[in-house]
C-alpha positions as CSV (number, residue, x, y, z in Angstrom):
1,M,97.7,132.8,68.9
2,E,97.6,130.4,66.0
3,W,101.2,131.2,65.1
4,A,102.5,131.1,68.7
5,W,103.8,127.6,68.1
6,A,105.9,128.8,65.2
7,D,107.3,131.6,67.4
8,R,108.3,129.2,70.1
9,M,109.9,126.9,67.6
10,S,111.9,129.7,66.1
11,Q,113.0,130.9,69.5
12,A,114.1,127.4,70.5
13,G,116.0,127.0,67.3
14,A,117.8,130.3,67.9
15,R,118.7,129.2,71.4
16,R,120.1,125.9,70.1
17,F,122.1,127.7,67.4
18,A,123.5,130.1,70.0
19,I,124.5,127.1,72.2
20,R,126.2,125.4,69.3
21,R,128.1,128.5,68.4
22,R,129.2,129.1,72.0
23,T,130.1,125.4,72.4
24,A,132.2,125.5,69.2
25,A,134.0,128.6,70.3
26,D,134.7,127.2,73.8
27,G,135.9,124.0,72.2
28,A,138.3,125.8,69.9
29,L,139.7,127.9,72.8
30,F,140.0,124.7,75.0
31,M,141.9,122.8,72.2
32,G,144.1,125.8,71.5
33,G,144.9,126.2,75.2
34,S,145.7,122.5,75.5
35,V,148.1,122.6,72.5
36,F,149.8,125.7,73.8
37,Y,150.2,124.2,77.2
38,Q,151.7,120.9,75.9
39,G,154.0,122.9,73.6
40,A,155.1,125.1,76.5
41,R,155.9,122.1,78.7
42,F,157.9,120.4,75.9
43,T,159.9,123.6,75.4
44,V,160.6,124.2,79.1
45,Y,161.7,120.6,79.6
46,L,163.9,120.8,76.4
47,V,165.6,124.0,77.7
48,A,165.9,122.6,81.2
49,A,167.6,119.5,79.8
50,K,170.2,121.7,78.1
51,L,170.7,123.9,81.1
52,L,170.8,121.2,83.8
53,G,172.8,118.6,82.0
54,P,172.2,114.8,81.9
55,T,172.7,114.0,85.5
56,L,170.4,116.6,87.1
57,Y,167.8,116.2,84.3
58,G,167.9,112.5,84.8
59,L,167.2,113.1,88.5
60,W,164.2,115.3,87.5
61,N,162.9,112.5,85.2
62,A,162.9,110.2,88.2
63,L,161.2,112.8,90.4
64,N,158.7,113.6,87.7
65,L,157.8,109.9,87.4
66,V,156.8,110.0,91.1
67,L,155.0,113.3,90.6
68,A,153.0,112.3,87.5
69,N,151.9,109.0,88.9
70,G,151.1,110.4,92.3
71,V,149.0,113.3,90.9
72,N,147.2,111.2,88.2
73,Y,146.6,108.0,90.2
74,G,147.1,108.8,93.9
75,H,143.5,109.8,94.3
76,L,142.5,106.3,93.2
77,G,140.3,107.5,90.4
78,V,138.1,109.7,92.6
79,L,138.7,112.8,90.5
80,N,138.0,110.9,87.3
81,A,134.7,109.7,88.7
82,M,133.8,113.3,89.7
83,N,134.5,114.5,86.2
84,R,132.1,111.8,84.9
85,E,129.3,112.1,87.5
86,V,129.0,115.9,87.8
87,P,128.0,116.5,84.2
88,F,125.6,113.6,84.4
89,N,123.9,114.9,87.5
90,R,123.8,118.4,86.1
91,G,121.8,117.1,83.2
92,R,119.3,115.6,85.7
93,G,119.2,118.8,87.7
94,E,120.7,117.2,90.9
95,L,122.9,120.1,91.8
96,E,122.9,119.4,95.5
97,L,124.3,115.9,94.9
98,N,127.1,117.5,92.8
99,Q,128.2,119.7,95.6
100,S,128.6,116.6,97.8
101,I,130.6,114.9,95.1
102,V,132.9,117.9,94.7
103,D,133.4,118.2,98.4
104,V,134.2,114.5,98.8
105,S,136.6,114.6,95.8
106,F,138.4,117.6,97.2
107,T,138.9,116.0,100.6
108,T,140.1,112.7,99.0
109,A,142.5,114.4,96.7
110,L,143.9,116.6,99.4
111,I,144.4,113.6,101.8
112,A,146.0,111.5,99.1
113,A,148.3,114.4,98.1
114,A,149.2,115.0,101.7
115,V,150.1,111.3,102.3
116,M,152.3,111.2,99.2
117,A,154.0,114.5,100.1
118,G,154.6,113.2,103.6
119,A,156.1,110.0,102.2
120,C,158.5,112.1,100.0
121,L,159.5,114.2,103.0
122,L,160.1,111.2,105.2
123,A,162.1,109.5,102.5
124,S,164.3,112.6,102.1
125,F,165.2,112.5,105.8
126,V,165.6,108.8,106.5
127,G,166.7,107.6,103.1
128,R,170.4,107.3,102.1
129,F,170.2,109.9,99.4
130,D,172.8,112.5,98.3
131,P,172.0,116.1,99.3
132,V,170.7,117.0,95.8
133,T,168.2,114.1,95.7
134,A,167.1,114.7,99.2
135,F,166.4,118.4,98.3
136,G,164.5,117.3,95.2
137,L,162.3,115.0,97.3
138,R,161.4,117.9,99.7
139,V,160.5,120.3,96.9
140,L,158.6,117.4,95.2
141,A,156.4,117.2,98.3
142,L,155.2,120.8,97.6
143,L,154.8,120.1,93.9
144,I,152.6,117.1,94.6
145,L,150.3,119.3,96.7
146,V,150.0,122.2,94.4
147,Q,149.7,120.2,91.2
148,Q,147.0,117.9,92.8
149,L,145.0,121.0,93.7
150,Q,145.5,122.4,90.2
151,V,144.3,119.2,88.6
152,F,141.3,119.1,91.0
153,Y,140.1,122.6,90.1
154,D,140.8,122.0,86.4
155,L,138.5,119.0,86.4
156,V,135.8,120.8,88.4
157,L,135.8,123.6,85.7
158,R,135.7,121.0,82.9
159,S,132.8,119.1,84.5
160,H,130.9,122.4,84.7
161,D,131.6,123.3,81.1
162,R,133.7,126.3,82.0
163,F,136.1,125.6,79.1
164,R,136.9,129.3,78.5
165,L,138.3,129.6,82.0
166,V,140.2,126.3,81.5
167,A,141.7,127.7,78.3
168,S,142.7,130.9,80.1
169,E,144.2,128.9,82.9
170,Q,146.2,126.8,80.4
171,G,147.4,130.0,78.7
172,L,148.5,131.5,82.0
173,L,150.2,128.3,83.0
174,S,152.0,128.1,79.7
175,I,153.3,131.6,79.8
176,L,154.5,131.3,83.4
177,L,156.2,128.0,82.6
178,L,158.1,129.6,79.7
179,T,159.1,132.7,81.6
180,V,159.4,132.0,85.3
181,V,160.7,128.4,85.2
182,I,163.2,129.0,82.5
183,A,164.4,132.2,84.2
184,F,164.7,130.5,87.6
185,T,166.6,127.6,86.0
186,I,169.1,130.0,84.4
187,V,169.6,131.8,87.7
188,G,169.3,128.9,90.2
189,G,170.0,125.7,88.3
190,F,168.2,122.6,89.6
191,A,166.9,124.4,92.7
192,G,165.5,127.2,90.6
193,F,163.9,124.8,88.2
194,L,162.0,123.1,91.0
195,W,161.1,126.2,92.9
196,G,160.0,127.9,89.7
197,Q,157.4,125.2,89.1
198,V,156.1,125.5,92.7
199,L,155.6,129.3,92.3
200,V,154.0,128.8,88.9
201,Y,151.4,126.4,90.1
202,L,150.7,128.5,93.2
203,A,150.1,131.5,91.0
204,V,147.7,129.5,88.8
205,L,145.8,128.3,91.9
206,L,145.4,131.9,93.1
207,Y,144.1,132.8,89.6
208,L,141.5,130.0,89.8
209,A,140.5,131.0,93.3
210,R,139.7,134.5,92.1
211,N,137.6,133.3,89.3
């Protein structure tokens, strides 16, 4: 009994060491996945610029500006708040509160994405756009929805320290972007480029739903 305290200290030290090793491994995988994903996106956009030409790729840049700002800021910071509050509450053991935060964040993100998608659809029908731009706005509506959901689930995983799954998600997303989107662009041009992205993000959402 007199040495029980030493045994407890050694066990606690072993647990902390195991946590540090696991955290370091998860961090390395997460960083590697992030670098791979950014490199894949850069490559896909570079290839797409070559295949589509300056006019169509310029149109994509305009659509992508709407997409990026809508997905990143359309939820008005609710997802960023979730990503901050969930780890804090987990540390305090308030898991039931976290479930409410996640549910509210999901509803807010979905409503915001639906509003933005609806605005794109409406603009494509009532605006004085050429057929290619109108088509781009309609597919953009789908892209806003699927990318907003992907960002939501990605942040939920990060806030719950599931960095290995995030890394695998980023790896899958990178591979699909490099293969599916480029192949669709070669075959279908601008339409293939847009629809390829929709299919890729849908596939990633199905992967996350199964894990």
